[in-house]
FIFI-332102 format. One record per residue (C-alpha): residue number from 1; residue in three letters; x, y negated, z negated. Coordinates in nm, 3 decimals. Last residue first. Layout:
# FIFI-332102
<site NUM, ala, <X, Y, Z>>
...
END
This chain:
# FIFI-332102
<site 412, unk, <-0.310, -4.331, -1.141>>
<site 411, unk, <0.049, -4.203, -1.171>>
<site 410, unk, <0.047, -4.016, -0.844>>
<site 409, unk, <-0.229, -4.176, -0.643>>
<site 408, unk, <-0.542, -3.965, -0.594>>
<site 407, unk, <-0.669, -3.981, -0.238>>
<site 406, unk, <-0.981, -3.844, -0.068>>
<site 405, unk, <-1.162, -3.795, -0.399>>
<site 404, unk, <-1.334, -3.462, -0.469>>
<site 403, unk, <-1.023, -3.344, -0.650>>
<site 402, unk, <-1.086, -3.583, -0.938>>
<site 401, unk, <-0.890, -3.373, -1.191>>
<site 400, unk, <-1.191, -3.358, -1.422>>
<site 399, unk, <-1.431, -3.295, -1.133>>
<site 398, unk, <-1.251, -2.989, -1.001>>
<site 397, unk, <-1.200, -2.874, -1.361>>
<site 396, unk, <-1.573, -2.884, -1.431>>
<site 395, unk, <-1.666, -2.715, -1.102>>
<site 394, unk, <-1.417, -2.431, -1.155>>
<site 393, unk, <-1.511, -2.383, -1.521>>
<site 392, unk, <-1.885, -2.376, -1.449>>
<site 391, unk, <-1.823, -2.121, -1.173>>
<site 390, unk, <-1.630, -1.891, -1.406>>
<site 389, unk, <-1.838, -1.919, -1.726>>
<site 388, unk, <-2.013, -1.581, -1.692>>
<site 387, unk, <-1.677, -1.420, -1.615>>
<site 386, unk, <-1.546, -1.479, -1.966>>
<site 385, unk, <-1.219, -1.671, -1.950>>
<site 384, unk, <-0.858, -1.603, -1.854>>
<site 383, unk, <-0.643, -1.909, -1.798>>
<site 382, unk, <-0.391, -2.001, -1.532>>
<site 381, unk, <-0.162, -2.304, -1.511>>
<site 380, unk, <0.038, -2.360, -1.192>>
<site 379, unk, <0.323, -2.568, -1.050>>
<site 378, unk, <0.616, -2.492, -1.282>>
<site 377, unk, <0.459, -2.172, -1.408>>
<site 376, unk, <0.198, -2.104, -1.673>>
<site 375, unk, <-0.013, -1.823, -1.824>>
<site 374, unk, <-0.287, -1.855, -2.083>>
<site 373, unk, <-0.516, -1.584, -2.223>>
<site 372, unk, <-0.860, -1.590, -2.391>>
<site 371, unk, <-0.976, -1.947, -2.333>>
<site 370, unk, <-1.324, -2.028, -2.466>>
<site 369, unk, <-1.558, -2.238, -2.252>>
<site 368, unk, <-1.787, -2.482, -2.433>>
<site 367, unk, <-1.768, -2.745, -2.156>>
<site 366, unk, <-1.575, -2.976, -2.389>>
<site 365, unk, <-1.332, -2.691, -2.453>>
<site 364, unk, <-1.276, -2.642, -2.079>>
<site 363, unk, <-1.189, -3.008, -2.029>>
<site 362, unk, <-0.964, -3.010, -2.338>>
<site 361, unk, <-0.770, -2.710, -2.207>>
<site 360, unk, <-0.717, -2.865, -1.864>>
<site 359, unk, <-0.614, -3.201, -2.009>>
<site 358, unk, <-0.377, -3.029, -2.251>>
<site 357, unk, <-0.218, -2.841, -1.960>>
<site 356, unk, <-0.173, -3.153, -1.748>>
<site 355, unk, <-0.017, -3.355, -2.032>>
<site 354, unk, <0.315, -3.427, -1.868>>
<site 353, unk, <0.358, -3.507, -1.498>>
<site 352, unk, <0.668, -3.451, -1.286>>
<site 351, unk, <0.632, -3.083, -1.201>>
<site 350, unk, <0.252, -3.106, -1.203>>
<site 349, unk, <0.267, -3.283, -0.868>>
<site 348, unk, <0.350, -2.945, -0.711>>
<site 347, unk, <-0.013, -2.853, -0.770>>
<site 346, unk, <-0.225, -2.556, -0.877>>
<site 345, unk, <-0.502, -2.520, -1.136>>
<site 344, unk, <-0.602, -2.164, -1.217>>
<site 343, unk, <-0.912, -1.971, -1.321>>
<site 342, unk, <-0.901, -1.600, -1.404>>
<site 341, unk, <-1.211, -1.390, -1.465>>
<site 340, unk, <-1.340, -1.159, -1.738>>
<site 339, unk, <-1.612, -0.896, -1.756>>
<site 338, unk, <-1.395, -0.583, -1.753>>
<site 337, unk, <-1.307, -0.593, -2.121>>
<site 336, unk, <-1.101, -0.323, -2.288>>
<site 335, unk, <-0.991, -0.223, -2.637>>
<site 334, unk, <-0.728, 0.035, -2.724>>
<site 333, unk, <-0.646, 0.149, -3.080>>
<site 332, unk, <-0.350, 0.274, -3.284>>
<site 331, unk, <-0.113, 0.334, -2.992>>
<site 330, unk, <0.218, 0.503, -3.058>>
<site 329, unk, <0.338, 0.496, -2.699>>
<site 328, unk, <0.388, 0.872, -2.673>>
<site 327, unk, <0.063, 0.946, -2.857>>
<site 326, unk, <-0.132, 0.693, -2.651>>
<site 325, unk, <-0.011, 0.813, -2.311>>
<site 324, unk, <-0.336, 0.981, -2.201>>
<site 323, unk, <-0.541, 0.695, -2.338>>
<site 322, unk, <-0.317, 0.437, -2.169>>
<site 321, unk, <-0.363, 0.613, -1.835>>
<site 320, unk, <-0.741, 0.644, -1.883>>
<site 319, unk, <-0.781, 0.277, -1.967>>
<site 318, unk, <-0.573, 0.188, -1.660>>
<site 317, unk, <-0.787, 0.408, -1.434>>
<site 316, unk, <-1.105, 0.254, -1.575>>
<site 315, unk, <-0.976, -0.099, -1.512>>
<site 314, unk, <-0.815, -0.052, -1.170>>
<site 313, unk, <-1.105, -0.196, -0.966>>
<site 312, unk, <-1.123, -0.485, -1.214>>
<site 311, unk, <-0.776, -0.599, -1.117>>
<site 310, unk, <-0.539, -0.580, -1.411>>
<site 309, unk, <-0.479, -0.787, -1.723>>
<site 308, unk, <-0.245, -0.733, -2.017>>
<site 307, unk, <-0.263, -0.747, -2.396>>
<site 306, unk, <-0.009, -0.593, -2.637>>
<site 305, unk, <-0.078, -0.602, -3.010>>
<site 304, unk, <0.230, -0.562, -3.228>>
<site 303, unk, <0.319, -0.377, -3.544>>
<site 302, unk, <0.562, -0.482, -3.815>>
<site 301, unk, <0.283, -0.525, -4.075>>
<site 300, unk, <0.277, -0.904, -4.035>>
<site 299, unk, <0.148, -0.884, -3.677>>
<site 298, unk, <0.338, -0.956, -3.352>>
<site 297, unk, <0.132, -1.076, -3.054>>
<site 296, unk, <0.224, -0.986, -2.694>>
<site 295, unk, <0.056, -1.143, -2.390>>
<site 294, unk, <0.077, -1.028, -2.026>>
<site 293, unk, <-0.095, -1.157, -1.710>>
<site 292, unk, <-0.103, -0.963, -1.381>>
<site 291, unk, <-0.037, -0.590, -1.388>>
<site 290, unk, <-0.054, -0.389, -1.066>>
<site 289, unk, <-0.157, -0.025, -1.106>>
<site 288, unk, <0.052, 0.228, -0.912>>
<site 287, unk, <-0.006, 0.501, -1.174>>
<site 286, unk, <0.369, 0.500, -1.238>>
<site 285, unk, <0.343, 0.129, -1.316>>
<site 284, unk, <0.074, 0.188, -1.578>>
<site 283, unk, <0.283, 0.471, -1.727>>
<site 282, unk, <0.578, 0.228, -1.758>>
<site 281, unk, <0.370, -0.063, -1.888>>
<site 280, unk, <0.321, 0.043, -2.248>>
<site 279, unk, <0.665, 0.192, -2.318>>
<site 278, unk, <0.832, -0.092, -2.126>>
<site 277, unk, <0.661, -0.352, -2.341>>
<site 276, unk, <0.767, -0.167, -2.658>>
<site 275, unk, <1.132, -0.161, -2.556>>
<site 274, unk, <1.269, -0.299, -2.883>>
<site 273, unk, <1.046, -0.222, -3.183>>
<site 272, unk, <0.716, -0.361, -3.310>>
<site 271, unk, <0.529, -0.031, -3.353>>
<site 270, unk, <0.205, -0.045, -3.155>>
<site 269, unk, <-0.107, -0.138, -3.353>>
<site 268, unk, <-0.333, -0.246, -3.071>>
<site 267, unk, <-0.333, -0.210, -2.691>>
<site 266, unk, <-0.567, -0.478, -2.556>>
<site 265, unk, <-0.673, -0.415, -2.196>>
<site 264, unk, <-0.802, -0.685, -1.964>>
<site 263, unk, <-1.014, -0.696, -1.651>>
<site 262, unk, <-1.024, -0.930, -1.352>>
<site 261, unk, <-1.266, -0.961, -1.061>>
<site 260, unk, <-1.347, -1.330, -1.026>>
<site 259, unk, <-1.003, -1.448, -0.921>>
<site 258, unk, <-0.983, -1.824, -0.913>>
<site 257, unk, <-0.810, -2.116, -0.748>>
<site 256, unk, <-0.846, -2.489, -0.813>>
<site 255, unk, <-0.653, -2.725, -0.589>>
<site 254, unk, <-0.409, -3.014, -0.551>>
<site 253, unk, <-0.332, -3.104, -0.912>>
<site 252, unk, <-0.108, -3.402, -0.986>>
<site 251, unk, <-0.208, -3.556, -0.654>>
<site 250, unk, <0.071, -3.648, -0.418>>
<site 249, unk, <0.011, -3.976, -0.241>>
<site 248, unk, <0.309, -4.162, -0.387>>
<site 247, unk, <0.537, -3.862, -0.324>>
<site 246, unk, <0.448, -3.853, 0.047>>
<site 245, unk, <0.415, -3.507, 0.201>>
<site 244, unk, <0.527, -3.229, -0.030>>
<site 243, unk, <0.803, -3.014, 0.114>>
<site 242, unk, <0.808, -2.692, 0.316>>
<site 241, unk, <0.473, -2.759, 0.479>>
<site 240, unk, <0.150, -2.564, 0.536>>
<site 239, unk, <-0.069, -2.776, 0.765>>
<site 238, unk, <-0.443, -2.766, 0.703>>
<site 237, unk, <-0.712, -2.784, 0.972>>
<site 236, unk, <-0.654, -3.004, 1.275>>
<site 235, unk, <-1.021, -2.994, 1.373>>
<site 234, unk, <-1.190, -2.881, 1.694>>
<site 233, unk, <-1.442, -2.638, 1.549>>
<site 232, unk, <-1.494, -2.274, 1.649>>
<site 231, unk, <-1.204, -2.085, 1.495>>
<site 230, unk, <-1.137, -2.335, 1.220>>
<site 229, unk, <-0.769, -2.396, 1.146>>
<site 228, unk, <-0.492, -2.289, 0.907>>
<site 227, unk, <-0.142, -2.409, 0.995>>
<site 226, unk, <0.209, -2.268, 0.983>>
<site 225, unk, <0.547, -2.389, 1.109>>
<site 224, unk, <0.768, -2.087, 1.037>>
<site 223, unk, <1.066, -2.157, 0.811>>
<site 222, unk, <1.181, -1.792, 0.803>>
<site 221, unk, <1.147, -1.739, 0.428>>
<site 220, unk, <0.846, -1.972, 0.393>>
<site 219, unk, <0.656, -1.803, 0.676>>
<site 218, unk, <0.730, -1.455, 0.539>>
<site 217, unk, <0.620, -1.549, 0.186>>
<site 216, unk, <0.299, -1.702, 0.325>>
<site 215, unk, <0.231, -1.390, 0.531>>
<site 214, unk, <0.297, -1.168, 0.230>>
<site 213, unk, <0.041, -1.366, 0.026>>
<site 212, unk, <-0.237, -1.317, 0.281>>
<site 211, unk, <-0.396, -1.648, 0.375>>
<site 210, unk, <-0.737, -1.807, 0.311>>
<site 209, unk, <-0.847, -1.546, 0.054>>
<site 208, unk, <-0.743, -1.745, -0.254>>
<site 207, unk, <-0.710, -1.503, -0.546>>
<site 206, unk, <-0.423, -1.630, -0.760>>
<site 205, unk, <-0.142, -1.487, -0.547>>
<site 204, unk, <-0.271, -1.670, -0.239>>
<site 203, unk, <-0.306, -1.993, -0.439>>
<site 202, unk, <0.048, -1.965, -0.577>>
<site 201, unk, <0.189, -1.904, -0.230>>
<site 200, unk, <-0.011, -2.194, -0.090>>
<site 199, unk, <0.126, -2.427, -0.359>>
<site 198, unk, <0.486, -2.319, -0.298>>
<site 197, unk, <0.438, -2.336, 0.080>>
<site 196, unk, <0.327, -2.696, 0.040>>
<site 195, unk, <-0.019, -2.823, 0.128>>
<site 194, unk, <-0.142, -3.045, 0.408>>
<site 193, unk, <-0.459, -3.207, 0.540>>
<site 192, unk, <-0.655, -3.065, 0.248>>
<site 191, unk, <-1.024, -2.987, 0.299>>
<site 190, unk, <-1.238, -3.125, 0.017>>
<site 189, unk, <-1.458, -2.941, -0.230>>
<site 188, unk, <-1.772, -3.144, -0.308>>
<site 187, unk, <-2.001, -2.841, -0.288>>
<site 186, unk, <-1.792, -2.651, -0.541>>
<site 185, unk, <-1.868, -2.278, -0.558>>
<site 184, unk, <-1.923, -2.198, -0.190>>
<site 183, unk, <-1.673, -2.470, -0.102>>
<site 182, unk, <-1.399, -2.265, -0.279>>
<site 181, unk, <-1.173, -2.527, -0.430>>
<site 180, unk, <-0.943, -2.810, -0.312>>
<site 179, unk, <-0.978, -2.659, 0.032>>
<site 178, unk, <-0.737, -2.489, 0.272>>
<site 177, unk, <-0.839, -2.492, 0.635>>
<site 176, unk, <-1.119, -2.432, 0.882>>
<site 175, unk, <-1.334, -2.190, 0.683>>
<site 174, unk, <-1.424, -1.938, 0.956>>
<site 173, unk, <-1.062, -1.855, 1.028>>
<site 172, unk, <-0.787, -1.934, 1.279>>
<site 171, unk, <-0.423, -1.897, 1.169>>
<site 170, unk, <-0.197, -2.106, 1.393>>
<site 169, unk, <0.174, -2.019, 1.406>>
<site 168, unk, <0.372, -2.306, 1.551>>
<site 167, unk, <0.670, -2.383, 1.776>>
<site 166, unk, <0.750, -2.014, 1.812>>
<site 165, unk, <1.095, -1.881, 1.727>>
<site 164, unk, <0.989, -1.553, 1.891>>
<site 163, unk, <1.093, -1.344, 1.589>>
<site 162, unk, <0.949, -1.596, 1.341>>
<site 161, unk, <0.621, -1.636, 1.531>>
<site 160, unk, <0.593, -1.258, 1.562>>
<site 159, unk, <0.645, -1.217, 1.187>>
<site 158, unk, <0.386, -1.490, 1.116>>
<site 157, unk, <0.126, -1.323, 1.337>>
<site 156, unk, <0.186, -0.972, 1.198>>
<site 155, unk, <0.170, -1.105, 0.841>>
<site 154, unk, <-0.169, -1.265, 0.906>>
<site 153, unk, <-0.283, -0.938, 1.065>>
<site 152, unk, <-0.197, -0.761, 0.739>>
<site 151, unk, <-0.502, -0.897, 0.557>>
<site 150, unk, <-0.552, -0.562, 0.384>>
<site 149, unk, <-0.245, -0.340, 0.411>>
<site 148, unk, <0.032, -0.335, 0.670>>
<site 147, unk, <-0.064, -0.030, 0.875>>
<site 146, unk, <0.162, 0.244, 1.009>>
<site 145, unk, <0.157, 0.453, 1.326>>
<site 144, unk, <0.431, 0.717, 1.327>>
<site 143, unk, <0.706, 0.668, 1.586>>
<site 142, unk, <0.980, 0.824, 1.375>>
<site 141, unk, <1.142, 0.490, 1.293>>
<site 140, unk, <0.808, 0.355, 1.172>>
<site 139, unk, <0.535, 0.207, 1.389>>
<site 138, unk, <0.331, -0.112, 1.362>>
<site 137, unk, <-0.010, -0.232, 1.250>>
<site 136, unk, <-0.218, -0.512, 1.093>>
<site 135, unk, <-0.246, -0.718, 1.411>>
<site 134, unk, <-0.309, -0.587, 1.760>>
<site 133, unk, <-0.138, -0.805, 2.019>>
<site 132, unk, <-0.280, -1.015, 2.303>>
<site 131, unk, <-0.008, -1.161, 2.528>>
<site 130, unk, <-0.138, -1.444, 2.749>>
<site 129, unk, <0.021, -1.402, 3.091>>
<site 128, unk, <0.241, -1.635, 3.296>>
<site 127, unk, <0.493, -1.374, 3.410>>
<site 126, unk, <0.751, -1.533, 3.177>>
<site 125, unk, <0.507, -1.477, 2.890>>
<site 124, unk, <0.478, -1.109, 2.984>>
<site 123, unk, <0.855, -1.065, 2.997>>
<site 122, unk, <0.888, -1.249, 2.666>>
<site 121, unk, <0.643, -1.012, 2.498>>
<site 120, unk, <0.817, -0.703, 2.631>>
<site 119, unk, <1.156, -0.827, 2.508>>
<site 118, unk, <1.040, -0.938, 2.162>>
<site 117, unk, <1.156, -0.639, 1.958>>
<site 116, unk, <1.032, -0.700, 1.602>>
<site 115, unk, <1.208, -0.576, 1.289>>
<site 114, unk, <1.154, -0.448, 0.934>>
<site 113, unk, <0.784, -0.511, 0.879>>
<site 112, unk, <0.649, -0.371, 0.554>>
<site 111, unk, <0.402, -0.084, 0.528>>
<site 110, unk, <0.100, -0.077, 0.298>>
<site 109, unk, <-0.129, 0.201, 0.426>>
<site 108, unk, <0.168, 0.430, 0.501>>
<site 107, unk, <0.505, 0.333, 0.353>>
<site 106, unk, <0.728, 0.447, 0.640>>
<site 105, unk, <0.913, 0.120, 0.699>>
<site 104, unk, <0.807, -0.099, 0.985>>
<site 103, unk, <0.902, -0.164, 1.348>>
<site 102, unk, <0.684, -0.395, 1.556>>
<site 101, unk, <0.792, -0.249, 1.887>>
<site 100, unk, <0.565, -0.427, 2.133>>
<site 99, unk, <0.390, -0.100, 2.216>>
<site 98, unk, <0.383, 0.004, 1.851>>
<site 97, unk, <0.183, -0.298, 1.743>>
<site 96, unk, <-0.071, -0.231, 2.015>>
<site 95, unk, <-0.067, -0.436, 2.333>>
<site 94, unk, <-0.319, -0.627, 2.543>>
<site 93, unk, <-0.256, -0.811, 2.871>>
<site 92, unk, <-0.378, -1.151, 2.982>>
<site 91, unk, <-0.425, -1.358, 3.298>>
<site 90, unk, <-0.679, -1.641, 3.239>>
<site 89, unk, <-0.935, -1.621, 3.520>>
<site 88, unk, <-1.240, -1.619, 3.290>>
<site 87, unk, <-1.281, -1.242, 3.327>>
<site 86, unk, <-0.911, -1.192, 3.257>>
<site 85, unk, <-0.955, -1.364, 2.921>>
<site 84, unk, <-1.263, -1.159, 2.833>>
<site 83, unk, <-1.087, -0.834, 2.929>>
<site 82, unk, <-0.786, -0.928, 2.714>>
<site 81, unk, <-1.025, -1.002, 2.426>>
<site 80, unk, <-1.199, -0.665, 2.464>>
<site 79, unk, <-0.871, -0.475, 2.478>>
<site 78, unk, <-0.727, -0.656, 2.177>>
<site 77, unk, <-1.045, -0.597, 1.976>>
<site 76, unk, <-1.069, -0.222, 2.036>>
<site 75, unk, <-0.703, -0.173, 1.946>>
<site 74, unk, <-0.758, -0.369, 1.624>>
<site 73, unk, <-1.013, -0.115, 1.499>>
<site 72, unk, <-0.803, 0.182, 1.614>>
<site 71, unk, <-0.536, 0.114, 1.351>>
<site 70, unk, <-0.762, 0.239, 1.072>>
<site 69, unk, <-0.783, 0.590, 1.225>>
<site 68, unk, <-0.410, 0.648, 1.261>>
<site 67, unk, <-0.334, 0.479, 0.929>>
<site 66, unk, <-0.572, 0.716, 0.751>>
<site 65, unk, <-0.396, 1.007, 0.920>>
<site 64, unk, <-0.062, 0.908, 0.771>>
<site 63, unk, <-0.211, 0.837, 0.427>>
<site 62, unk, <-0.393, 1.174, 0.404>>
<site 61, unk, <-0.743, 1.075, 0.298>>
<site 60, unk, <-0.830, 1.113, -0.072>>
<site 59, unk, <-1.186, 1.244, -0.080>>
<site 58, unk, <-1.140, 1.373, 0.275>>
<site 57, unk, <-1.386, 1.378, 0.568>>
<site 56, unk, <-1.638, 1.132, 0.431>>
<site 55, unk, <-1.345, 0.929, 0.305>>
<site 54, unk, <-1.210, 0.893, 0.660>>
<site 53, unk, <-1.548, 0.780, 0.792>>
<site 52, unk, <-1.569, 0.523, 0.511>>
<site 51, unk, <-1.226, 0.388, 0.606>>
<site 50, unk, <-1.342, 0.347, 0.967>>
<site 49, unk, <-1.651, 0.155, 0.859>>
<site 48, unk, <-1.448, -0.067, 0.625>>
<site 47, unk, <-1.205, -0.146, 0.907>>
<site 46, unk, <-1.498, -0.228, 1.138>>
<site 45, unk, <-1.673, -0.475, 0.908>>
<site 44, unk, <-1.578, -0.782, 1.112>>
<site 43, unk, <-1.411, -0.684, 1.441>>
<site 42, unk, <-1.055, -0.563, 1.391>>
<site 41, unk, <-0.791, -0.832, 1.357>>
<site 40, unk, <-0.635, -1.031, 1.639>>
<site 39, unk, <-0.293, -1.167, 1.731>>
<site 38, unk, <-0.259, -1.401, 2.030>>
<site 37, unk, <0.074, -1.491, 2.190>>
<site 36, unk, <0.038, -1.803, 2.401>>
<site 35, unk, <0.267, -2.013, 2.620>>
<site 34, unk, <0.124, -2.365, 2.638>>
<site 33, unk, <0.059, -2.545, 2.966>>
<site 32, unk, <-0.254, -2.740, 2.874>>
<site 31, unk, <-0.457, -2.484, 3.073>>
<site 30, unk, <-0.328, -2.215, 2.836>>
<site 29, unk, <-0.465, -2.405, 2.537>>
<site 28, unk, <-0.805, -2.433, 2.707>>
<site 27, unk, <-0.794, -2.063, 2.801>>
<site 26, unk, <-0.744, -1.974, 2.435>>
<site 25, unk, <-1.065, -2.157, 2.343>>
<site 24, unk, <-1.256, -1.988, 2.625>>
<site 23, unk, <-1.131, -1.649, 2.508>>
<site 22, unk, <-1.240, -1.732, 2.152>>
<site 21, unk, <-1.591, -1.802, 2.280>>
<site 20, unk, <-1.593, -1.470, 2.469>>
<site 19, unk, <-1.482, -1.290, 2.153>>
<site 18, unk, <-1.759, -1.469, 1.964>>
<site 17, unk, <-2.024, -1.351, 2.210>>
<site 16, unk, <-1.891, -0.995, 2.197>>
<site 15, unk, <-1.927, -1.002, 1.820>>
<site 14, unk, <-1.702, -1.013, 1.510>>
<site 13, unk, <-1.403, -1.177, 1.680>>
<site 12, unk, <-1.390, -1.484, 1.452>>
<site 11, unk, <-1.524, -1.281, 1.158>>
<site 10, unk, <-1.240, -1.030, 1.196>>
<site 9, unk, <-0.960, -1.283, 1.201>>
<site 8, unk, <-0.802, -1.474, 1.489>>
<site 7, unk, <-0.426, -1.534, 1.498>>
<site 6, unk, <-0.253, -1.777, 1.732>>
<site 5, unk, <0.119, -1.775, 1.807>>
<site 4, unk, <0.213, -2.083, 2.006>>
<site 3, unk, <0.503, -2.153, 2.240>>
<site 2, unk, <0.481, -2.522, 2.318>>
<site 1, unk, <0.460, -2.760, 2.612>>
END
């Protein structure tokens, strides 16, 4: 029998009926003899409701107090799930992140886990109980409640699995695995039986909402066996592996990812001198704005145009920051576009195959889609396009790389 860490997201525990259904599912695993640690998120929509309450009280809520209120969402869920388990004769006990000593740094609203004390958890497991733990939260060295940022329950589950040396960490969602593309955009999208950590990490960074990027990083670092499964269907889901499974069966491209909500800024006429990138991006960094893709073009008049992308939510703030720093930077003109999106193809099979980029670009050209920015890595190619062409691009690329087929032989 195995020690399993299971994580259920907000949609999976969104109603009392669903919590009861999850309790029955957990009971089935317990009846098979498994030891179970269960991590849950707040009920669907609850974190947003709590954040709205905080913003009604303060325009910019005090980070410490915001963590206090946000953490209550998961506390409700753990108590309800423990009650449901006890009701169906499956002994269980709920704990907050602080009660099981998930120790974090003091970066409120986006804390990072530093250590996990497993003694309480092991005592409960030895007593035959299911341990239900609030995801998304911990405490710092001074005992202050901290939260791990959006999607932090995934990170909690993986960290617990690593600390407990669990046999597997199972992430349960309403999608049932990792797909070749978003099924809501591509009807023929196919669930993958397995995907490498490298591919999953790229997909998470490129906009896939299946797993939080920090959770994937954590699992890869500590070699945690990780799978994504459907909360209410009995399927194996998708296994996240360290290495690709079967070289002969590895498709060149395994999936299409996209981020709909991108924006770009073009800073024109900057003097082409050493350190120009730093001069542009330093005020952006100080404003806590994350930059994604970067392109620099040098003109004949010894000036350069500097283009970079940010999340659409940060667009106006970024424009304002550049405007305020224009004299210091030496900016001639700033243009912006907040109606762009990023589309990416991902696959470890790209490492050994030439011509993937040209195939991608030709496919988009034939569909009449203009590419504005290109970024590449060993297993990924990303392009920025006008948002209005996003879904067409995803469907066209999915078809061009034959991702709807069950098997694409490497070299076919």
